[in-house]
Every structure is written in C-alpha cells, then in structure tokens.
N, C-alpha and C positions, 0 to 999 in steps of 0.2 A: 435701046431700052435701058432705062435707069433702074438699077436694082436697089430697092428701098427696103430696109429692115426696121421693124419696130423694136425699140429698146424696152425690154420688159424687166422690171425690178424683181429680183429673186425674192421669194417669201422670207428667206432667212435674213434679208437686209432691212426688213421693216418690222415695226412693233406697234400694237394698238394700246393706247393709253386712255383711261376713262377720266373725263373732267366732271367732277361732282357738281360744280357750279352751273355748268351749262347742260349737264345731263347727256352729253354727247361723247362719242368715241373719237379720238384723234389718231391718225396714222402718222408715225414719225419714222424717219430713216435712221438706221443704226450705222454709226461710223464703222468702216471696215476694220480698223485697228481694234476697236472695241468688240466687234463681232468675233474676232479671233480670240480675244481674251475670254469672251463668253463661251466659246467653243471648248477652250481648255478647261474652264471651270465645270461645264456640263459633263465633259468626259470624266473628270475626277469624281464628281458626284455619282455618275453611273458606276464607276469602279468601286465605290463605297456601298453599293447595294441598292441604289434608287433606280426605279424604272424610268424609261424615257419620259412618260407623262408626269411622273412624280417630280422629276427634275424641272420640267416645264412649269408646273404649278408653283413649285417653291421659288424658282427664279423669277417668275412673274410677280409673286407677292413681295419677294425681297427687293425687287427693283422699282415697283410701282406703288407700294404701300398697301394698306388694308382694303379689302374688297369683299363684297357678297359673293356667294358661290355662283350665283347666276351671272355675275359680271365676269368672273374667271372663266366660266363655261363659254360665254360668248366670245371673250377675247382670244381664247385658245382653241375655239371650235371643238370643244369636248362635249359629250353628252352630259347633261346635268347630273344624272345618277352616278356616272363614273367620277365626275368632279367631286361630289360629296364623299364618295368612297376614298378617293385619293387624299382629300383634306383630312379625313378621320385617320387614315394610315399615317400621314405626316405628323398629325397631332400626337399619335401614340409614340412616334419616334422622337418627339420633343422638338420638331422642326417648325411647327405651326401652332398658333394659339387662337382660341375663339375670343372675340370681343363681345362681351355681354351687352348687346344693344339689340333693339328691334328696328330693322331686320338684322339677323345675326351676320356678323362679319368675321373675317379671318385675317390674321397678321403673321408675317414670317418671323421666326427667331433670327436675331442678328447673325449674319453669315458666319462670323468667327466662332460663335457659340454652337451654331448648327454643325459646322465642320468638326469641331471638337467632339460633339455628341456622336457623330457618325464614326469617327476614328476610335473613340472609346468603346463603342459597340462592337466594332470589328476586333479590337484587342480582346474584349471579353469572350467573344466566340472562339478566338484562337486559343486563349487560355483554357477554355472548357474542353476543346478538342485535344490539347496537350495532356490534360488530366485523364481523358478517356482513352488516350492512345494505347497504353499498356493493356488495359482491359479488353480493348477491341482486338489487339494482336493475339492475346491469350484466347479469346473466343474463336478467332480464325484458326489458330493452331489446334484447337480442340475438335475441329471438324475433321471427318475422315479424309485423309489425304491419299491420292493415287500415287503409287510408286512409279515415278517416271525417271529414267536415267537422264541426267543433265546433258543437253546437246547444244553446242554453240550454233546459233543461227545468225545469219547476216540480216539485220533488220533496219528499218527506217522509222523515224518519229518526227512529226511536224509539230512545231511549237509556234504559238502566236502571241505577240505582245512582249514588251521589254521585260516585264516582271517575270513571266514564265521562262524567258530565255536566260535571264540572270540566275534564276533558281537552278536551271539545268547546268549552267556554267559552273556554279558553285558546287553542285553535286559531282560534276566531273573532276574538278580540282581536288575535292576531298578524297577522291579515290586514286589520284595519281601516285604511281610508285617510284618512277625514276626520271621521267622527262615530259615536259610540256612545251610545245611550240605554238605561238600564236601570231597571226597577222591582225592588227587592230586598226581598222580604218578610222580616220579622224571623225567620221560621222557617228561612231559608236564609242569612242574613247571616253567621252565625258560620262556617259551612262555607266560604263564599266568602272570608272573611277568612283563615282558616287555610290554605286552598289557594293563596293568593297572588293570587287574582283581583282583589281590591280594591286590592292594592298595585300590580298592573299597570295598573288604571284610573288610579291617582294618577300613575304615571310617564307614561302616555299624555297626561294632561291638561297636563303640563308641556311637551309637544311641540306639534305642529301638529294635534292631534286634539281635537275638541269632545266633552267627556265630560259627560253629565248623569246624575245618580243620584238616584232617588226612593226613599224607604223609609218604613215606618210610623213614627209617632212613639211610641216606647216606650223604656223604660230600656235594653233590650238593643240596639236600633238606635242610640240615642244613644252608647252606649259604644263601639261599633265605628266609627261615623262620626268621633267625636272622636279615636279611636286612630289612624285612618288619615289624618285631617286633610285630607280631600278638599274643596277649596273649592266646587266647583260641585255641591253636594249639597243636597237639600231634604227636609224631613219632610212627608209627605202627611197631611193631616187629614181626608180625605174619608171618608164613612161606609162606602164600599164597600172601603176599604183591606184590611180583615181577610179579605175574600173574594178579593182579587186575587192571582194567582200571580206568582212571580218570572219576569221575562222580560228578555232582552237583545236589543236591535235594533242591528245594525251596518250603517252606510252605507245604511240603508233597502233592504238587499239580503238580509240574513240575519236569522232570528229563532230564538232558543232559548227555549222556553216550558216551565217546570217544572210538573209535575202531581203533586199529592199527594192521596191519598184517605184517608178516615177521619180527617179533621182533622189530617192530617200525620203520623199515627202509623205508617202503612204505608210500605213502600219508596217512594222518590221515583223518578219517571220524568220524561223530558223529550221534547219534540217539537222537532226542528230542521227548518226549512223555508226555502226561498227563494220560496215562493208569494206572489206580489205582492199580491193582494187581502187576504190574512191580515196581511201586514206593514203595509199601509196602515191597516188597522183598528186594530191595536195602536199604531201610531205616532200616529194621531189621538187615541186615548185618552191616550197619554203626554203629548202636547202640551197637552191640556185639563187634565190633572192638574197639569202643571208651571206653567201659567198661574194656576191657582186656589189654589196653595199657596205660602206665604211661604218 
C-alpha cells in the first residue's frame, strides 16, 4: 500500500489581497524568509503594547494599502464590530488614519513613524511612573506594617523573556559585594553585550570585585570578549560546553540560570534562586571548568 499525504499550506504562509479593479480577493504565498521578518516585527509591536488583532490589522493596512473596514474584516476573518473598534483604537494611537471618502477607508501610518509613536508612548509611561515612584513608596510605607522578624528563606523565581532576564541580571550585579562568576553561552553572549551586562562586569572588575567569566570558544564569543576587553575571561574547551546553560553566581548567595528549549530556538526563560545546595553545585562546576581551561 502506498502512503500518500496531502501537502497543506499553513495559514501563516498565505495572505489575502484585494484587487480593486476586479473586485476580487487574491490569495498569495508569503516567502518564508519574509514570513520570519514579519514574525519578528509582529513580536516587537506586541511588546510595545498592541494586541494580537491590533497588530494584524495594522500590518495588513501597512502592507496592502488603504481599505474599507469591511474589506479588512473579510481579509482577516474578524467580526466587523471588532474591526471598527480596533481601527478606532489604532487611530487614537496615531497608527491609522481615516480617508474622507465614501465609503470611508483607512490607511496605515508609515511604519517608521508608527514605531516611533509607540516607543515615545512607552517612554512617556515610564517617565510618569518614575515621577510617581516616590509618592507610591511613601503611600505604601504609611500603611500599617506587621512587625515580622526577617528570616532568610530559600526561594525560586521564574523569569520569562530576554528583557526580564537582563533586568534581573542587572539587579543582581548591582548588589554584588565581592565576587561574581558567570558562564556565558555563545547563544546569550550577544544579548548580554547589547544590554550592557558585559560592560557592567568590566566596570566591576576595575573595582574591588572579583569577576570571572567563562564562555565557549567560538568566533562569536571571541568577538564579544575582545570587544569588551575583559581581562579575567577564559574560553572553555570542555566537551560539555555546548550543553551548558548560561548562569551567573553572585557572592555565592544568588544564582541566575538561563533555560532554553528546542536548541535555543524557543523563548528563553531563567531561574533565579538563593537555594544554597543548588548554588554550591554550580559553583563547584564553575571552579572545575576554570581550573581546567587556559
């Protein structure tokens, strides 16, 4: 018996375009390379505060030109009421404009200007929160506080996304007193460089903090190590290096361990803990690797 399988095109690899001359919809295949670029752009827009369907509507208008709400609704398989609501919300954000014609049509703000508007909005929100910070802290302190004796507990915290992980790494490094040891996988070294973490390690090494950095020996790692010019750094040549995750040990009191699945292709997560046994095990591994590599 011959096993025959039908090849089905995934929905993400096709797009509907409206031809005003013929009044018909055309289905076109999206190039896989372009599809990856679209995925990155959509993820960034989601990170700047747009919902999934808001991103879909904006991207559709930005890529296909002006359309009536009914056309957008049909192309994206959205309810017409939801489409109108999304268009109005995007218009309030300065991402979409109405074309004063009958019937009413909508047009996307040029992508560069739309991105700038979203970034500026995010900056304004951060500035407002910064100004409110002191008053909020004072309000919190004014509340009745229970008198509880401080007790050290061993705890875990799960962090998701590179932004949250870098913020936690920055917080840990800000509180280091005497020593920080880190194994930095080549998968993460670029992100830690661009987020300023490696630069902070270099500045700490010039003070009274013992900084030790291990990384895989690869062209990528060599590039960033040479760029940052961190003296107390070594390339690890161990056979297990490719399997080792990135981790940061601070004062033998805190551990930040990065976790990647599916060969690093899926979203990165991290575990933060002050669990003593876990910290000692990772420190013993680091010491052994440091001794065995030039």
